[in-house]
Structure formats: C-alpha cells, structure tokens
C-alpha positions in Angstrom: 9.8 45.1 -25.1 6.2 44.7 -23.9 5.2 42.5 -21.0 3.4 40.1 -23.3 6.5 39.6 -25.5 8.6 38.6 -22.4 6.1 36.0 -21.2 7.0 32.3 -21.4 4.4 29.6 -21.5 5.1 26.3 -19.7 2.8 23.4 -20.6 3.0 21.0 -17.7 2.1 17.3 -18.3 2.1 14.4 -15.9 3.7 11.2 -17.3 1.6 8.4 -18.7 0.0 5.6 -16.7 2.4 3.2 -15.0 2.2 -0.5 -14.0 1.5 0.6 -10.4 -1.5 2.8 -11.2 -4.1 0.1 -11.1 -3.5 -0.5 -7.4 -2.7 3.1 -6.6 0.8 2.3 -5.5 3.2 5.2 -4.7 5.9 5.3 -7.3 7.9 8.3 -6.2 11.5 7.9 -7.0 11.1 4.3 -8.0 11.7 3.5 -11.7 8.3 2.1 -12.8 7.6 1.6 -16.5 4.6 2.7 -18.5 1.7 0.4 -19.3 0.4 0.0 -22.9 -2.2 2.6 -21.9 0.5 4.9 -20.7 2.4 4.6 -24.0 -0.8 5.4 -25.8 -1.3 8.5 -23.6 2.3 9.5 -24.5 1.6 9.1 -28.2 -1.5 11.3 -27.7 0.6 13.9 -26.0 3.0 13.7 -28.9 0.2 14.3 -31.4 -1.0 17.3 -29.4 2.4 18.8 -29.3 2.8 18.4 -33.0 -0.4 20.4 -33.5 0.5 23.2 -31.1 3.6 25.5 -31.1 6.1 24.0 -28.8 9.7 25.3 -28.9 11.4 23.1 -26.3 10.8 20.0 -24.2 12.0 19.4 -20.6 11.5 16.2 -18.5 12.4 14.9 -15.1 15.2 12.3 -15.1 12.8 9.5 -14.2 12.3 7.0 -17.0 8.4 7.2 -17.1 8.6 10.9 -17.7 11.3 10.5 -20.4 9.2 7.8 -22.1 6.1 10.0 -22.0 7.9 12.9 -23.7 9.6 10.8 -26.3 6.7 10.8 -28.9 6.6 14.7 -28.7 10.3 14.9 -29.1 10.2 12.7 -32.2 7.2 14.5 -33.7 8.9 17.9 -33.3 12.5 16.9 -33.9 13.5 18.2 -30.5 16.2 16.9 -28.1 14.7 16.9 -24.6 16.4 18.7 -21.7 16.7 16.6 -18.5 16.1 18.3 -15.1 16.8 16.3 -11.9 14.8 18.8 -9.8 11.7 17.8 -11.7 11.8 14.3 -10.2 8.9 13.1 -8.1 8.8 13.3 -4.3 10.5 10.5 -2.4 7.6 8.8 -0.5 9.9 7.0 2.0 8.5 3.9 3.5 5.4 4.0 1.3 7.4 3.7 -2.0 5.8 0.8 -3.9 2.9 0.5 -1.4 -0.7 1.8 -1.2 -2.0 4.2 1.4 -4.4 1.5 2.6 -1.4 -0.9 3.2 0.4 1.8 5.2 -2.8 2.6 7.1 -3.2 -1.0 8.2 0.3 -0.8 9.6 0.2 2.7 11.1 -3.4 4.0 11.3 -2.5 7.1 13.4 0.2 8.3 11.0 -2.0 7.6 8.0 -4.8 9.7 9.6 -2.4 12.5 10.2 -1.2 12.4 6.6 -4.7 12.5 5.3 -5.4 15.6 7.5 -2.2 17.4 6.5 0.2 15.6 4.2 2.8 18.4 4.5 3.0 18.6 8.2 2.8 14.8 8.5 4.5 13.2 5.5 5.3 9.5 5.4 8.2 8.3 7.5 11.5 8.8 5.7 9.9 10.7 2.9 11.1 14.0 1.4 9.8 17.1 3.1 7.0 18.3 0.7 8.1 21.9 1.3 11.5 21.0 0.0 10.0 19.3 -3.0 7.7 22.3 -3.7 10.7 24.7 -3.6 12.9 22.6 -5.9 10.1 22.1 -8.4 9.2 25.8 -8.4 12.8 26.9 -8.8 13.3 24.5 -11.6 10.3 25.8 -13.5 11.4 29.4 -13.0 14.8 28.5 -14.4 13.3 26.8 -17.4 11.0 29.8 -18.1 14.0 32.1 -17.8 15.9 30.0 -20.4 13.1 30.3 -22.9 11.9 33.9 -23.0 8.8 34.3 -25.2 8.6 30.6 -26.0 6.3 27.7 -25.3 7.9 24.8 -23.4 6.5 21.3 -22.7 7.5 20.0 -19.3 6.8 16.4 -18.4 7.0 15.6 -14.7 5.0 14.0 -11.9 1.7 14.2 -10.0 2.6 15.2 -6.5 5.5 17.4 -7.4 3.3 19.4 -9.9 0.4 19.7 -7.4 2.8 21.1 -4.8 4.3 23.5 -7.3 0.9 24.7 -8.4 -0.1 25.4 -4.8 3.2 27.3 -4.3 2.6 29.4 -7.4 -1.1 30.1 -6.6 -0.5 31.0 -2.9 -2.5 27.9 -1.8 -1.3 26.3 1.5 0.8 23.3 0.5 -1.1 21.1 3.0 -4.2 21.5 0.8 -2.6 20.0 -2.3 -4.5 16.7 -2.1 -7.9 18.4 -1.6 -7.5 21.3 -4.1 -5.8 19.1 -6.8 -7.2 15.6 -6.3 -5.2 14.4 -9.3 -3.5 15.5 -12.5 -4.6 13.2 -15.3 -1.9 11.2 -17.1 -0.5 13.1 -20.1 -3.0 16.0 -19.6 -1.8 19.5 -20.0 -1.9 22.5 -17.6 -0.7 25.8 -19.0 1.2 28.4 -17.0 2.3 31.9 -18.1 5.5 33.2 -16.6 6.2 37.0 -16.8 9.3 38.1 -14.9 8.6 36.6 -11.4 4.8 36.4 -11.8 3.0 33.2 -12.7 -0.6 32.8 -14.0 -2.5 29.6 -14.4 -4.3 29.6 -17.8 -5.7 26.1 -17.9 -5.7 23.0 -15.8 -5.7 19.3 -16.4 -6.9 19.5 -20.1 -6.7 16.0 -21.8 -5.0 15.8 -25.1 -7.5 13.3 -26.4 -10.8 11.8 -25.1 -11.0 8.0 -24.9 -14.0 5.9 -24.2 -12.5 4.4 -21.1 -11.9 7.8 -19.4 -14.4 9.2 -16.9 -16.8 11.7 -18.3 -16.0 15.3 -17.7 -17.9 17.0 -14.9 -17.1 20.5 -16.1 -15.8 22.5 -19.1 -12.3 22.0 -20.5 -9.7 23.3 -18.2 -11.7 22.4 -15.0 -10.8 19.2 -13.3 -13.6 16.7 -12.9 -14.1 14.7 -9.7 -12.1 11.5 -10.1 -13.8 8.1 -9.9 -11.0 7.2 -7.4 -8.0 9.0 -6.1 -4.8 8.3 -8.0 -2.0 8.2 -5.4 1.7 8.3 -5.7 3.7 10.2 -8.3 
C-alpha cells in the first residue's frame, strides 16, 4: 500500500457562535448554546460537508459542538461519534467572564497570561499542556480509526489552536499570537500519515456572509481579526 493510500484527512471545525461570543466571554467547559448566527453557521458547515467527501463525523461531548455538527450528520446520514477528549479547556476562575473583567481584578496575573498563557494559565484552569496532549492523542486515535478516509471533527477554539501548535512544533505558549482565532464553523485540513501530520489549509470559511470581516489574504490564510475572540 502506498503512503498516500494510508493517509487520513481530518477536517477540523470550530463550533458555531454562542451567546457569550458578543462579549468575548470564556465558555470553556460551560454548556453555552448557539445563537441564531451560530445555527446558521452550522447549517453552512452541513451544506459544505454534503458537497465534499466526508466519511465520518466526530465531535466533542459539549452541546455547542454537537449542535454544530448536527446539520452535517443529517445531510450525510451519519451518526456522530462523541469524544470527551475533544472538549474545550477548563478556564478555571475565568469561566463565563471576560479577560478584561479578570484583568481588573488581577492585573498582574492577566499580564502574565497575555505574555505566556501556557506558563501562566488562569487560576484553577486546566494546564494547557495537558489539554494539548489529550487533544492531539484524540485526533491521532480518530485518524487511526479511519485509514484512508476524510473525517469532520467539530471541537473548540483554544483546544484546536493548542493541538495545531503541538502538531506543527510551535511552542504552545505562542498559540494566541500564531493563531489569533479560528473562525466559527470554518475548516482546517490536516493530513495524517502514520505518525506524521501535515497542515493543508487553515481557517477556510464554508460560506462568505456580508457581516463577516473581509479577507486579508487568500483562502487558507487567516485574516487579522477585527477583535480577538476569547474563550473556547
């Protein structure tokens, strides 16, 4: 069997917009529902999946990821697999709060987080190194379970950014700078071959909407966000 025939493609998508996005509140492990816009983004992802070959769908066990994957599951007639290790990072005392609110309370710790969010995570938060490891292991397991197939994986912003850094040998502490955000319901494509991982595209929107920021670069290249999207 050739190397190409053994490769598996994982199509990583962040869940749709939630009710906490407008204020940039950290959702993390909190169960936060999608907005109407988030549900529209999920429908767009479903249409995209119907037009591209997708053999299986995996999601985290958090409801916003499950709801985002549902239109694709319906369009393709697939039963989604649930993977607890794909859940978002636990942000500790900042769950449900904004970075600005935390900074007003603890400016020194917020400054340290901005400088190195891995060495100085929020109090009571999950160690980002632990989150990166569990997310990477989960994606390797999923790829191994679907040799030669294309798999849609719906998960979360910070977890996926940490995993991308891990796969691409980027220091984890740089995840906020290198990957300012993953767009809601946009797709990033990874190719798994044995234990090697290649990034084929990043942050590609399924559909363009008038209210979205204009692209600063070609498809597959993340644009500079109008504002940072915090949280999951």
